[in-house]
Structure formats: C-alpha cells, structure tokens
mmCIF file of the N, C-alpha and C atoms, coordinates in Angstrom:
data_MODEL
# 
_entry.id   MODEL 
# 
loop_
_atom_site.group_PDB 
_atom_site.id 
_atom_site.type_symbol 
_atom_site.label_atom_id 
_atom_site.label_alt_id 
_atom_site.label_comp_id 
_atom_site.label_asym_id 
_atom_site.label_entity_id 
_atom_site.label_seq_id 
_atom_site.pdbx_PDB_ins_code 
_atom_site.Cartn_x 
_atom_site.Cartn_y 
_atom_site.Cartn_z 
_atom_site.occupancy 
_atom_site.B_iso_or_equiv 
_atom_site.pdbx_formal_charge 
_atom_site.auth_seq_id 
_atom_site.auth_comp_id 
_atom_site.auth_asym_id 
_atom_site.auth_atom_id 
_atom_site.pdbx_PDB_model_num 
ATOM 1   N N  . MET A 1 1  ? 26.413 71.411 151.095 1.00 0.00 ? 1  MET A N  1 
ATOM 2   C CA . MET A 1 1  ? 26.359 72.687 151.854 1.00 0.00 ? 1  MET A CA 1 
ATOM 3   C C  . MET A 1 1  ? 27.832 73.220 151.857 1.00 0.00 ? 1  MET A C  1 
ATOM 4   N N  . SER A 1 2  ? 28.960 72.215 151.911 1.00 0.00 ? 2  SER A N  1 
ATOM 5   C CA . SER A 1 2  ? 30.041 72.836 151.901 1.00 0.00 ? 2  SER A CA 1 
ATOM 6   C C  . SER A 1 2  ? 30.569 73.677 150.575 1.00 0.00 ? 2  SER A C  1 
ATOM 7   N N  . ARG A 1 3  ? 29.852 73.476 149.476 1.00 0.00 ? 3  ARG A N  1 
ATOM 8   C CA . ARG A 1 3  ? 30.165 74.256 148.392 1.00 0.00 ? 3  ARG A CA 1 
ATOM 9   C C  . ARG A 1 3  ? 29.640 75.612 148.480 1.00 0.00 ? 3  ARG A C  1 
ATOM 10  N N  . ARG A 1 4  ? 28.462 75.644 149.071 1.00 0.00 ? 4  ARG A N  1 
ATOM 11  C CA . ARG A 1 4  ? 27.797 76.896 149.240 1.00 0.00 ? 4  ARG A CA 1 
ATOM 12  C C  . ARG A 1 4  ? 28.610 77.830 150.301 1.00 0.00 ? 4  ARG A C  1 
ATOM 13  N N  . LEU A 1 5  ? 29.184 77.112 151.354 1.00 0.00 ? 5  LEU A N  1 
ATOM 14  C CA . LEU A 1 5  ? 29.962 77.728 152.332 1.00 0.00 ? 5  LEU A CA 1 
ATOM 15  C C  . LEU A 1 5  ? 31.353 78.438 151.664 1.00 0.00 ? 5  LEU A C  1 
ATOM 16  N N  . ALA A 1 6  ? 31.749 77.786 150.692 1.00 0.00 ? 6  ALA A N  1 
ATOM 17  C CA . ALA A 1 6  ? 33.030 77.957 150.122 1.00 0.00 ? 6  ALA A CA 1 
ATOM 18  C C  . ALA A 1 6  ? 32.964 79.216 149.427 1.00 0.00 ? 6  ALA A C  1 
ATOM 19  N N  . HIS A 1 7  ? 31.756 79.612 148.986 1.00 0.00 ? 7  HIS A N  1 
ATOM 20  C CA . HIS A 1 7  ? 31.550 80.952 148.212 1.00 0.00 ? 7  HIS A CA 1 
ATOM 21  C C  . HIS A 1 7  ? 31.290 82.171 149.012 1.00 0.00 ? 7  HIS A C  1 
ATOM 22  N N  . ASP A 1 8  ? 31.126 82.054 150.208 1.00 0.00 ? 8  ASP A N  1 
ATOM 23  C CA . ASP A 1 8  ? 30.819 83.142 151.277 1.00 0.00 ? 8  ASP A CA 1 
ATOM 24  C C  . ASP A 1 8  ? 32.246 83.359 152.088 1.00 0.00 ? 8  ASP A C  1 
ATOM 25  N N  . PRO A 1 9  ? 32.897 84.540 152.115 1.00 0.00 ? 9  PRO A N  1 
ATOM 26  C CA . PRO A 1 9  ? 34.265 84.700 152.652 1.00 0.00 ? 9  PRO A CA 1 
ATOM 27  C C  . PRO A 1 9  ? 34.012 84.439 154.274 1.00 0.00 ? 9  PRO A C  1 
ATOM 28  N N  . ARG A 1 10 ? 32.962 84.788 154.690 1.00 0.00 ? 10 ARG A N  1 
ATOM 29  C CA . ARG A 1 10 ? 32.791 84.610 156.351 1.00 0.00 ? 10 ARG A CA 1 
ATOM 30  C C  . ARG A 1 10 ? 32.660 83.113 156.552 1.00 0.00 ? 10 ARG A C  1 
ATOM 31  N N  . TRP A 1 11 ? 32.212 82.189 155.642 1.00 0.00 ? 11 TRP A N  1 
ATOM 32  C CA . TRP A 1 11 ? 32.082 80.863 156.026 1.00 0.00 ? 11 TRP A CA 1 
ATOM 33  C C  . TRP A 1 11 ? 33.107 79.775 155.379 1.00 0.00 ? 11 TRP A C  1 
ATOM 34  N N  . ARG A 1 12 ? 34.111 80.662 154.603 1.00 0.00 ? 12 ARG A N  1 
ATOM 35  C CA . ARG A 1 12 ? 35.026 79.797 153.763 1.00 0.00 ? 12 ARG A CA 1 
ATOM 36  C C  . ARG A 1 12 ? 35.845 78.885 154.550 1.00 0.00 ? 12 ARG A C  1 
ATOM 37  N N  . ASN A 1 13 ? 36.286 79.235 155.745 1.00 0.00 ? 13 ASN A N  1 
ATOM 38  C CA . ASN A 1 13 ? 37.213 78.355 156.519 1.00 0.00 ? 13 ASN A CA 1 
ATOM 39  C C  . ASN A 1 13 ? 36.602 77.094 157.115 1.00 0.00 ? 13 ASN A C  1 
ATOM 40  N N  . LEU A 1 14 ? 35.165 77.038 157.048 1.00 0.00 ? 14 LEU A N  1 
ATOM 41  C CA . LEU A 1 14 ? 34.430 75.914 157.685 1.00 0.00 ? 14 LEU A CA 1 
ATOM 42  C C  . LEU A 1 14 ? 33.935 75.015 156.536 1.00 0.00 ? 14 LEU A C  1 
ATOM 43  N N  . SER A 1 15 ? 34.157 75.460 155.168 1.00 0.00 ? 15 SER A N  1 
ATOM 44  C CA . SER A 1 15 ? 33.711 74.517 154.079 1.00 0.00 ? 15 SER A CA 1 
ATOM 45  C C  . SER A 1 15 ? 34.419 73.286 154.107 1.00 0.00 ? 15 SER A C  1 
ATOM 46  N N  . THR A 1 16 ? 35.736 73.329 154.263 1.00 0.00 ? 16 THR A N  1 
ATOM 47  C CA . THR A 1 16 ? 36.462 71.972 154.211 1.00 0.00 ? 16 THR A CA 1 
ATOM 48  C C  . THR A 1 16 ? 36.154 71.230 155.399 1.00 0.00 ? 16 THR A C  1 
ATOM 49  N N  . ASN A 1 17 ? 35.838 71.604 156.656 1.00 0.00 ? 17 ASN A N  1 
ATOM 50  C CA . ASN A 1 17 ? 35.484 70.680 157.760 1.00 0.00 ? 17 ASN A CA 1 
ATOM 51  C C  . ASN A 1 17 ? 34.077 70.231 157.433 1.00 0.00 ? 17 ASN A C  1 
ATOM 52  N N  . THR A 1 18 ? 33.292 71.181 156.925 1.00 0.00 ? 18 THR A N  1 
ATOM 53  C CA . THR A 1 18 ? 31.816 70.495 156.585 1.00 0.00 ? 18 THR A CA 1 
ATOM 54  C C  . THR A 1 18 ? 31.924 69.322 155.504 1.00 0.00 ? 18 THR A C  1 
ATOM 55  N N  . PHE A 1 19 ? 32.742 69.559 154.522 1.00 0.00 ? 19 PHE A N  1 
ATOM 56  C CA . PHE A 1 19 ? 32.916 68.523 153.447 1.00 0.00 ? 19 PHE A CA 1 
ATOM 57  C C  . PHE A 1 19 ? 33.377 67.252 154.146 1.00 0.00 ? 19 PHE A C  1 
ATOM 58  N N  . ALA A 1 20 ? 34.458 67.371 154.857 1.00 0.00 ? 20 ALA A N  1 
ATOM 59  C CA . ALA A 1 20 ? 34.901 66.248 155.534 1.00 0.00 ? 20 ALA A CA 1 
ATOM 60  C C  . ALA A 1 20 ? 33.977 65.376 156.377 1.00 0.00 ? 20 ALA A C  1 
ATOM 61  N N  . ALA A 1 21 ? 33.227 66.221 157.240 1.00 0.00 ? 21 ALA A N  1 
ATOM 62  C CA . ALA A 1 21 ? 32.184 65.561 158.139 1.00 0.00 ? 21 ALA A CA 1 
ATOM 63  C C  . ALA A 1 21 ? 31.122 64.913 157.231 1.00 0.00 ? 21 ALA A C  1 
ATOM 64  N N  . GLY A 1 22 ? 30.767 65.599 156.128 1.00 0.00 ? 22 GLY A N  1 
ATOM 65  C CA . GLY A 1 22 ? 29.636 64.906 155.303 1.00 0.00 ? 22 GLY A CA 1 
ATOM 66  C C  . GLY A 1 22 ? 30.301 63.714 154.581 1.00 0.00 ? 22 GLY A C  1 
ATOM 67  N N  . ALA A 1 23 ? 31.497 63.732 154.138 1.00 0.00 ? 23 ALA A N  1 
ATOM 68  C CA . ALA A 1 23 ? 32.203 62.563 153.483 1.00 0.00 ? 23 ALA A CA 1 
ATOM 69  C C  . ALA A 1 23 ? 32.263 61.550 154.465 1.00 0.00 ? 23 ALA A C  1 
ATOM 70  N N  . ALA A 1 24 ? 32.792 61.738 155.755 1.00 0.00 ? 24 ALA A N  1 
ATOM 71  C CA . ALA A 1 24 ? 32.861 60.742 156.681 1.00 0.00 ? 24 ALA A CA 1 
ATOM 72  C C  . ALA A 1 24 ? 31.524 60.157 157.106 1.00 0.00 ? 24 ALA A C  1 
ATOM 73  N N  . ALA A 1 25 ? 30.599 61.007 157.151 1.00 0.00 ? 25 ALA A N  1 
ATOM 74  C CA . ALA A 1 25 ? 29.104 60.408 157.454 1.00 0.00 ? 25 ALA A CA 1 
ATOM 75  C C  . ALA A 1 25 ? 28.722 59.440 156.302 1.00 0.00 ? 25 ALA A C  1 
ATOM 76  N N  . PHE A 1 26 ? 28.996 59.999 155.148 1.00 0.00 ? 26 PHE A N  1 
ATOM 77  C CA . PHE A 1 26 ? 28.450 59.149 154.055 1.00 0.00 ? 26 PHE A CA 1 
ATOM 78  C C  . PHE A 1 26 ? 29.063 57.842 154.071 1.00 0.00 ? 26 PHE A C  1 
ATOM 79  N N  . THR A 1 27 ? 30.532 57.863 154.228 1.00 0.00 ? 27 THR A N  1 
ATOM 80  C CA . THR A 1 27 ? 31.212 56.501 154.256 1.00 0.00 ? 27 THR A CA 1 
ATOM 81  C C  . THR A 1 27 ? 30.738 55.797 155.365 1.00 0.00 ? 27 THR A C  1 
ATOM 82  N N  . GLY A 1 28 ? 30.609 56.384 156.552 1.00 0.00 ? 28 GLY A N  1 
ATOM 83  C CA . GLY A 1 28 ? 30.007 55.647 157.605 1.00 0.00 ? 28 GLY A CA 1 
ATOM 84  C C  . GLY A 1 28 ? 28.645 54.947 157.449 1.00 0.00 ? 28 GLY A C  1 
ATOM 85  N N  . PHE A 1 29 ? 27.781 55.517 156.877 1.00 0.00 ? 29 PHE A N  1 
ATOM 86  C CA . PHE A 1 29 ? 26.445 55.223 156.470 1.00 0.00 ? 29 PHE A CA 1 
ATOM 87  C C  . PHE A 1 29 ? 26.554 53.895 155.577 1.00 0.00 ? 29 PHE A C  1 
ATOM 88  N N  . ILE A 1 30 ? 27.563 54.048 154.556 1.00 0.00 ? 30 ILE A N  1 
ATOM 89  C CA . ILE A 1 30 ? 27.662 52.879 153.716 1.00 0.00 ? 30 ILE A CA 1 
ATOM 90  C C  . ILE A 1 30 ? 28.363 51.736 154.202 1.00 0.00 ? 30 ILE A C  1 
ATOM 91  N N  . ILE A 1 31 ? 29.336 51.849 155.059 1.00 0.00 ? 31 ILE A N  1 
ATOM 92  C CA . ILE A 1 31 ? 29.948 50.855 155.919 1.00 0.00 ? 31 ILE A CA 1 
ATOM 93  C C  . ILE A 1 31 ? 29.043 50.062 156.888 1.00 0.00 ? 31 ILE A C  1 
ATOM 94  N N  . MET A 1 32 ? 28.089 51.015 157.477 1.00 0.00 ? 32 MET A N  1 
ATOM 95  C CA . MET A 1 32 ? 27.110 50.525 158.407 1.00 0.00 ? 32 MET A CA 1 
ATOM 96  C C  . MET A 1 32 ? 26.174 49.689 157.605 1.00 0.00 ? 32 MET A C  1 
ATOM 97  N N  . ARG A 1 33 ? 25.833 50.069 156.513 1.00 0.00 ? 33 ARG A N  1 
ATOM 98  C CA . ARG A 1 33 ? 24.726 49.322 155.596 1.00 0.00 ? 33 ARG A CA 1 
ATOM 99  C C  . ARG A 1 33 ? 25.248 47.965 155.209 1.00 0.00 ? 33 ARG A C  1 
ATOM 100 N N  . VAL A 1 34 ? 26.657 47.905 155.225 1.00 0.00 ? 34 VAL A N  1 
ATOM 101 C CA . VAL A 1 34 ? 27.140 46.447 154.643 1.00 0.00 ? 34 VAL A CA 1 
ATOM 102 C C  . VAL A 1 34 ? 27.438 45.673 155.906 1.00 0.00 ? 34 VAL A C  1 
ATOM 103 N N  . LEU A 1 35 ? 28.189 46.294 156.892 1.00 0.00 ? 35 LEU A N  1 
ATOM 104 C CA . LEU A 1 35 ? 28.703 45.503 158.030 1.00 0.00 ? 35 LEU A CA 1 
ATOM 105 C C  . LEU A 1 35 ? 27.989 45.413 159.482 1.00 0.00 ? 35 LEU A C  1 
ATOM 106 N N  . VAL A 1 36 ? 27.008 46.274 159.451 1.00 0.00 ? 36 VAL A N  1 
ATOM 107 C CA . VAL A 1 36 ? 26.240 46.570 160.737 1.00 0.00 ? 36 VAL A CA 1 
ATOM 108 C C  . VAL A 1 36 ? 24.742 46.179 160.623 1.00 0.00 ? 36 VAL A C  1 
ATOM 109 N N  . VAL A 1 37 ? 24.032 46.598 159.704 1.00 0.00 ? 37 VAL A N  1 
ATOM 110 C CA . VAL A 1 37 ? 22.521 46.604 159.670 1.00 0.00 ? 37 VAL A CA 1 
ATOM 111 C C  . VAL A 1 37 ? 22.045 45.323 159.351 1.00 0.00 ? 37 VAL A C  1 
ATOM 112 N N  . PRO A 1 38 ? 22.632 44.532 158.368 1.00 0.00 ? 38 PRO A N  1 
ATOM 113 C CA . PRO A 1 38 ? 21.960 43.198 158.020 1.00 0.00 ? 38 PRO A CA 1 
ATOM 114 C C  . PRO A 1 38 ? 21.945 42.172 159.207 1.00 0.00 ? 38 PRO A C  1 
ATOM 115 N N  . ASP A 1 39 ? 20.990 41.429 159.142 1.00 0.00 ? 39 ASP A N  1 
ATOM 116 C CA . ASP A 1 39 ? 20.819 40.333 160.365 1.00 0.00 ? 39 ASP A CA 1 
ATOM 117 C C  . ASP A 1 39 ? 22.143 39.614 160.426 1.00 0.00 ? 39 ASP A C  1 
ATOM 118 N N  . GLY A 1 40 ? 22.678 39.017 159.445 1.00 0.00 ? 40 GLY A N  1 
ATOM 119 C CA . GLY A 1 40 ? 23.945 38.331 159.402 1.00 0.00 ? 40 GLY A CA 1 
ATOM 120 C C  . GLY A 1 40 ? 25.268 38.935 159.496 1.00 0.00 ? 40 GLY A C  1 
ATOM 121 N N  . ALA A 1 41 ? 25.166 40.209 159.447 1.00 0.00 ? 41 ALA A N  1 
ATOM 122 C CA . ALA A 1 41 ? 26.399 41.095 159.565 1.00 0.00 ? 41 ALA A CA 1 
ATOM 123 C C  . ALA A 1 41 ? 27.352 40.967 160.628 1.00 0.00 ? 41 ALA A C  1 
ATOM 124 N N  . PRO A 1 42 ? 28.725 40.893 160.622 1.00 0.00 ? 42 PRO A N  1 
ATOM 125 C CA . PRO A 1 42 ? 29.523 40.683 161.564 1.00 0.00 ? 42 PRO A CA 1 
ATOM 126 C C  . PRO A 1 42 ? 29.360 41.645 162.865 1.00 0.00 ? 42 PRO A C  1 
ATOM 127 N N  . LEU A 1 43 ? 28.920 42.969 162.547 1.00 0.00 ? 43 LEU A N  1 
ATOM 128 C CA . LEU A 1 43 ? 28.671 43.736 163.592 1.00 0.00 ? 43 LEU A CA 1 
ATOM 129 C C  . LEU A 1 43 ? 27.482 44.260 164.118 1.00 0.00 ? 43 LEU A C  1 
ATOM 130 N N  . HIS A 1 44 ? 26.482 43.134 163.684 1.00 0.00 ? 44 HIS A N  1 
ATOM 131 C CA . HIS A 1 44 ? 24.970 43.537 163.945 1.00 0.00 ? 44 HIS A CA 1 
ATOM 132 C C  . HIS A 1 44 ? 24.652 43.840 165.233 1.00 0.00 ? 44 HIS A C  1 
ATOM 133 N N  . ASP A 1 45 ? 25.265 43.179 166.177 1.00 0.00 ? 45 ASP A N  1 
ATOM 134 C CA . ASP A 1 45 ? 25.031 43.383 167.764 1.00 0.00 ? 45 ASP A CA 1 
ATOM 135 C C  . ASP A 1 45 ? 25.386 44.703 168.190 1.00 0.00 ? 45 ASP A C  1 
ATOM 136 N N  . TRP A 1 46 ? 26.191 45.508 167.356 1.00 0.00 ? 46 TRP A N  1 
ATOM 137 C CA . TRP A 1 46 ? 26.705 46.755 167.734 1.00 0.00 ? 46 TRP A CA 1 
ATOM 138 C C  . TRP A 1 46 ? 25.950 47.893 166.989 1.00 0.00 ? 46 TRP A C  1 
ATOM 139 N N  . VAL A 1 47 ? 24.837 47.616 166.196 1.00 0.00 ? 47 VAL A N  1 
ATOM 140 C CA . VAL A 1 47 ? 24.318 48.669 165.527 1.00 0.00 ? 47 VAL A CA 1 
ATOM 141 C C  . VAL A 1 47 ? 23.724 49.923 166.098 1.00 0.00 ? 47 VAL A C  1 
ATOM 142 N N  . GLY A 1 48 ? 23.419 49.880 167.267 1.00 0.00 ? 48 GLY A N  1 
ATOM 143 C CA . GLY A 1 48 ? 23.053 51.109 167.990 1.00 0.00 ? 48 GLY A CA 1 
ATOM 144 C C  . GLY A 1 48 ? 24.063 52.004 168.466 1.00 0.00 ? 48 GLY A C  1 
ATOM 145 N N  . LEU A 1 49 ? 25.085 51.212 168.908 1.00 0.00 ? 49 LEU A N  1 
ATOM 146 C CA . LEU A 1 49 ? 26.453 51.901 169.069 1.00 0.00 ? 49 LEU A CA 1 
ATOM 147 C C  . LEU A 1 49 ? 26.930 52.585 167.943 1.00 0.00 ? 49 LEU A C  1 
ATOM 148 N N  . ALA A 1 50 ? 27.054 51.973 166.949 1.00 0.00 ? 50 ALA A N  1 
ATOM 149 C CA . ALA A 1 50 ? 27.516 52.450 165.604 1.00 0.00 ? 50 ALA A CA 1 
ATOM 150 C C  . ALA A 1 50 ? 26.870 53.767 165.066 1.00 0.00 ? 50 ALA A C  1 
ATOM 151 N N  . GLN A 1 51 ? 25.424 53.610 165.187 1.00 0.00 ? 51 GLN A N  1 
ATOM 152 C CA . GLN A 1 51 ? 24.555 54.819 164.847 1.00 0.00 ? 51 GLN A CA 1 
ATOM 153 C C  . GLN A 1 51 ? 25.003 56.012 165.664 1.00 0.00 ? 51 GLN A C  1 
ATOM 154 N N  . ARG A 1 52 ? 24.941 55.694 167.060 1.00 0.00 ? 52 ARG A N  1 
ATOM 155 C CA . ARG A 1 52 ? 25.100 56.841 168.024 1.00 0.00 ? 52 ARG A CA 1 
ATOM 156 C C  . ARG A 1 52 ? 26.475 57.458 167.809 1.00 0.00 ? 52 ARG A C  1 
ATOM 157 N N  . LEU A 1 53 ? 27.542 56.675 167.669 1.00 0.00 ? 53 LEU A N  1 
ATOM 158 C CA . LEU A 1 53 ? 29.020 57.211 167.339 1.00 0.00 ? 53 LEU A CA 1 
ATOM 159 C C  . LEU A 1 53 ? 28.913 58.117 166.157 1.00 0.00 ? 53 LEU A C  1 
ATOM 160 N N  . LEU A 1 54 ? 28.364 57.537 165.022 1.00 0.00 ? 54 LEU A N  1 
ATOM 161 C CA . LEU A 1 54 ? 28.359 58.325 163.704 1.00 0.00 ? 54 LEU A CA 1 
ATOM 162 C C  . LEU A 1 54 ? 27.785 59.776 164.030 1.00 0.00 ? 54 LEU A C  1 
ATOM 163 N N  . ILE A 1 55 ? 26.687 59.751 164.752 1.00 0.00 ? 55 ILE A N  1 
ATOM 164 C CA . ILE A 1 55 ? 25.960 61.101 165.074 1.00 0.00 ? 55 ILE A CA 1 
ATOM 165 C C  . ILE A 1 55 ? 26.669 61.854 165.969 1.00 0.00 ? 55 ILE A C  1 
ATOM 166 N N  . LEU A 1 56 ? 27.279 61.180 167.190 1.00 0.00 ? 56 LEU A N  1 
ATOM 167 C CA . LEU A 1 56 ? 27.905 62.208 168.043 1.00 0.00 ? 56 LEU A CA 1 
ATOM 168 C C  . LEU A 1 56 ? 29.337 62.474 167.660 1.00 0.00 ? 56 LEU A C  1 
ATOM 169 N N  . VAL A 1 57 ? 29.976 61.769 167.026 1.00 0.00 ? 57 VAL A N  1 
ATOM 170 C CA . VAL A 1 57 ? 31.563 61.931 166.558 1.00 0.00 ? 57 VAL A CA 1 
ATOM 171 C C  . VAL A 1 57 ? 31.712 62.815 165.403 1.00 0.00 ? 57 VAL A C  1 
ATOM 172 N N  . ILE A 1 58 ? 30.811 62.574 164.461 1.00 0.00 ? 58 ILE A N  1 
ATOM 173 C CA . ILE A 1 58 ? 30.726 63.259 163.139 1.00 0.00 ? 58 ILE A CA 1 
ATOM 174 C C  . ILE A 1 58 ? 29.993 64.285 162.911 1.00 0.00 ? 58 ILE A C  1 
ATOM 175 N N  . LEU A 1 59 ? 28.582 64.064 162.938 1.00 0.00 ? 59 LEU A N  1 
ATOM 176 C CA . LEU A 1 59 ? 27.582 65.101 162.591 1.00 0.00 ? 59 LEU A CA 1 
ATOM 177 C C  . LEU A 1 59 ? 27.362 66.120 163.850 1.00 0.00 ? 59 LEU A C  1 
ATOM 178 N N  . PHE A 1 60 ? 27.265 65.707 164.754 1.00 0.00 ? 60 PHE A N  1 
ATOM 179 C CA . PHE A 1 60 ? 26.976 66.745 165.946 1.00 0.00 ? 60 PHE A CA 1 
ATOM 180 C C  . PHE A 1 60 ? 27.966 67.676 166.090 1.00 0.00 ? 60 PHE A C  1 
ATOM 181 N N  . PRO A 1 61 ? 29.270 67.550 166.131 1.00 0.00 ? 61 PRO A N  1 
ATOM 182 C CA . PRO A 1 61 ? 30.330 68.364 166.327 1.00 0.00 ? 61 PRO A CA 1 
ATOM 183 C C  . PRO A 1 61 ? 30.316 69.467 165.070 1.00 0.00 ? 61 PRO A C  1 
ATOM 184 N N  . CYS A 1 62 ? 30.068 69.022 163.925 1.00 0.00 ? 62 CYS A N  1 
ATOM 185 C CA . CYS A 1 62 ? 29.924 69.927 162.718 1.00 0.00 ? 62 CYS A CA 1 
ATOM 186 C C  . CYS A 1 62 ? 28.758 70.809 162.818 1.00 0.00 ? 62 CYS A C  1 
ATOM 187 N N  . ARG A 1 63 ? 27.700 70.354 163.408 1.00 0.00 ? 63 ARG A N  1 
ATOM 188 C CA . ARG A 1 63 ? 26.550 71.138 163.528 1.00 0.00 ? 63 ARG A CA 1 
ATOM 189 C C  . ARG A 1 63 ? 26.711 72.331 164.634 1.00 0.00 ? 63 ARG A C  1 
ATOM 190 N N  . ILE A 1 64 ? 27.421 71.895 165.770 1.00 0.00 ? 64 ILE A N  1 
ATOM 191 C CA . ILE A 1 64 ? 27.820 72.913 166.794 1.00 0.00 ? 64 ILE A CA 1 
ATOM 192 C C  . ILE A 1 64 ? 28.724 73.886 166.205 1.00 0.00 ? 64 ILE A C  1 
ATOM 193 N N  . VAL A 1 65 ? 29.777 73.499 165.583 1.00 0.00 ? 65 VAL A N  1 
ATOM 194 C CA . VAL A 1 65 ? 30.536 74.578 164.971 1.00 0.00 ? 65 VAL A CA 1 
ATOM 195 C C  . VAL A 1 65 ? 29.826 75.568 164.044 1.00 0.00 ? 65 VAL A C  1 
ATOM 196 N N  . LEU A 1 66 ? 28.936 75.059 163.259 1.00 0.00 ? 66 LEU A N  1 
ATOM 197 C CA . LEU A 1 66 ? 28.277 75.813 162.186 1.00 0.00 ? 66 LEU A CA 1 
ATOM 198 C C  . LEU A 1 66 ? 27.279 76.725 163.093 1.00 0.00 ? 66 LEU A C  1 
ATOM 199 N N  . ALA A 1 67 ? 26.761 76.159 164.023 1.00 0.00 ? 67 ALA A N  1 
ATOM 200 C CA . ALA A 1 67 ? 25.785 77.019 164.953 1.00 0.00 ? 67 ALA A CA 1 
ATOM 201 C C  . ALA A 1 67 ? 26.481 78.148 165.724 1.00 0.00 ? 67 ALA A C  1 
ATOM 202 N N  . ILE A 1 68 ? 27.593 77.843 166.077 1.00 0.00 ? 68 ILE A N  1 
ATOM 203 C CA . ILE A 1 68 ? 28.507 78.806 166.845 1.00 0.00 ? 68 ILE A CA 1 
ATOM 204 C C  . ILE A 1 68 ? 28.709 80.135 165.597 1.00 0.00 ? 68 ILE A C  1 
ATOM 205 N N  . ARG A 1 69 ? 29.244 79.625 164.548 1.00 0.00 ? 69 ARG A N  1 
ATOM 206 C CA . ARG A 1 69 ? 29.452 80.594 163.614 1.00 0.00 ? 69 ARG A CA 1 
ATOM 207 C C  . ARG A 1 69 ? 28.334 81.507 163.147 1.00 0.00 ? 69 ARG A C  1 
ATOM 208 N N  . LEU A 1 70 ? 27.281 80.842 163.023 1.00 0.00 ? 70 LEU A N  1 
ATOM 209 C CA . LEU A 1 70 ? 26.000 81.539 162.738 1.00 0.00 ? 70 LEU A CA 1 
ATOM 210 C C  . LEU A 1 70 ? 25.575 82.528 163.706 1.00 0.00 ? 70 LEU A C  1 
ATOM 211 N N  . LEU A 1 71 ? 25.929 82.188 165.035 1.00 0.00 ? 71 LEU A N  1 
ATOM 212 C CA . LEU A 1 71 ? 25.570 83.204 166.065 1.00 0.00 ? 71 LEU A CA 1 
ATOM 213 C C  . LEU A 1 71 ? 26.514 84.343 166.013 1.00 0.00 ? 71 LEU A C  1 
ATOM 214 N N  . HIS A 1 72 ? 27.736 83.962 165.721 1.00 0.00 ? 72 HIS A N  1 
ATOM 215 C CA . HIS A 1 72 ? 28.771 85.237 165.615 1.00 0.00 ? 72 HIS A CA 1 
ATOM 216 C C  . HIS A 1 72 ? 28.384 86.109 164.288 1.00 0.00 ? 72 HIS A C  1 
ATOM 217 N N  . VAL A 1 73 ? 27.839 85.521 163.327 1.00 0.00 ? 73 VAL A N  1 
ATOM 218 C CA . VAL A 1 73 ? 27.626 86.217 161.999 1.00 0.00 ? 73 VAL A CA 1 
ATOM 219 C C  . VAL A 1 73 ? 26.383 87.123 162.269 1.00 0.00 ? 73 VAL A C  1 
ATOM 220 N N  . THR A 1 74 ? 25.407 86.634 163.116 1.00 0.00 ? 74 THR A N  1 
ATOM 221 C CA . THR A 1 74 ? 24.188 87.501 163.411 1.00 0.00 ? 74 THR A CA 1 
ATOM 222 C C  . THR A 1 74 ? 24.408 88.480 164.322 1.00 0.00 ? 74 THR A C  1 
ATOM 223 N N  . GLU A 1 75 ? 25.380 88.253 165.233 1.00 0.00 ? 75 GLU A N  1 
ATOM 224 C CA . GLU A 1 75 ? 25.732 89.160 166.211 1.00 0.00 ? 75 GLU A CA 1 
ATOM 225 C C  . GLU A 1 75 ? 26.586 90.376 165.745 1.00 0.00 ? 75 GLU A C  1 
ATOM 226 N N  . ASP A 1 76 ? 27.310 90.008 164.650 1.00 0.00 ? 76 ASP A N  1 
ATOM 227 C CA . ASP A 1 76 ? 27.946 91.162 164.066 1.00 0.00 ? 76 ASP A CA 1 
ATOM 228 C C  . ASP A 1 76 ? 27.055 92.211 163.317 1.00 0.00 ? 76 ASP A C  1 
ATOM 229 N N  . GLY A 1 77 ? 26.013 91.723 162.908 1.00 0.00 ? 77 GLY A N  1 
ATOM 230 C CA . GLY A 1 77 ? 24.875 92.609 162.438 1.00 0.00 ? 77 GLY A CA 1 
ATOM 231 C C  . GLY A 1 77 ? 25.300 92.847 160.923 1.00 0.00 ? 77 GLY A C  1 
ATOM 232 N N  . ASP A 1 78 ? 25.843 91.884 160.351 1.00 0.00 ? 78 ASP A N  1 
ATOM 233 C CA . ASP A 1 78 ? 26.258 92.202 159.078 1.00 0.00 ? 78 ASP A CA 1 
ATOM 234 C C  . ASP A 1 78 ? 24.902 92.103 158.094 1.00 0.00 ? 78 ASP A C  1 
ATOM 235 N N  . GLY A 1 79 ? 24.025 91.071 158.354 1.00 0.00 ? 79 GLY A N  1 
ATOM 236 C CA . GLY A 1 79 ? 22.662 91.039 157.832 1.00 0.00 ? 79 GLY A CA 1 
ATOM 237 C C  . GLY A 1 79 ? 22.906 90.645 156.332 1.00 0.00 ? 79 GLY A C  1 
ATOM 238 N N  . ARG A 1 80 ? 23.932 90.298 155.727 1.00 0.00 ? 80 ARG A N  1 
ATOM 239 C CA . ARG A 1 80 ? 24.050 89.922 154.329 1.00 0.00 ? 80 ARG A CA 1 
ATOM 240 C C  . ARG A 1 80 ? 23.363 88.699 154.026 1.00 0.00 ? 80 ARG A C  1 
# 
C-alpha cells in the first residue's frame, strides 16, 4: 500500500509511515510466531497482550491517520 501512496502527491507524505507500520507489524508477527504463540515459548502466557499491543500500537494508528487523510481528500472535492 505504501508504494501506491508514494505515486500520488496528495498521499506521498504518508507512504513512509505506512511502510514503517507495515514493516513493524510484519516483524512483530514473525517475533510473535517464534516467541509468543508456541506452547513452550517463553512469552506464551502473554500472547493476548502481545496481539493487542501489535494492533493498538502499530496498525490502528496507521489506519486512523489514513482515514483522516481520506476524509480530507474527499472533503476537498478533488475527486481524482
């Protein structure tokens, strides 16, 4: 998604943030798969907290920023 945002001048400044959030989420999912989800993993007791933190700290803020920008773009009536 960040690569598509980089091509549009109205969204270009959010492409880096979107890429960083996606990369952090992907890294978090990999780390969770190794250290949290398996039954014998050292952080298995914290799996629910880890999932919620990943969503609330990384993915949710990115979606909120994109939604706010989308509202501004549609209110401008540009329609492109």
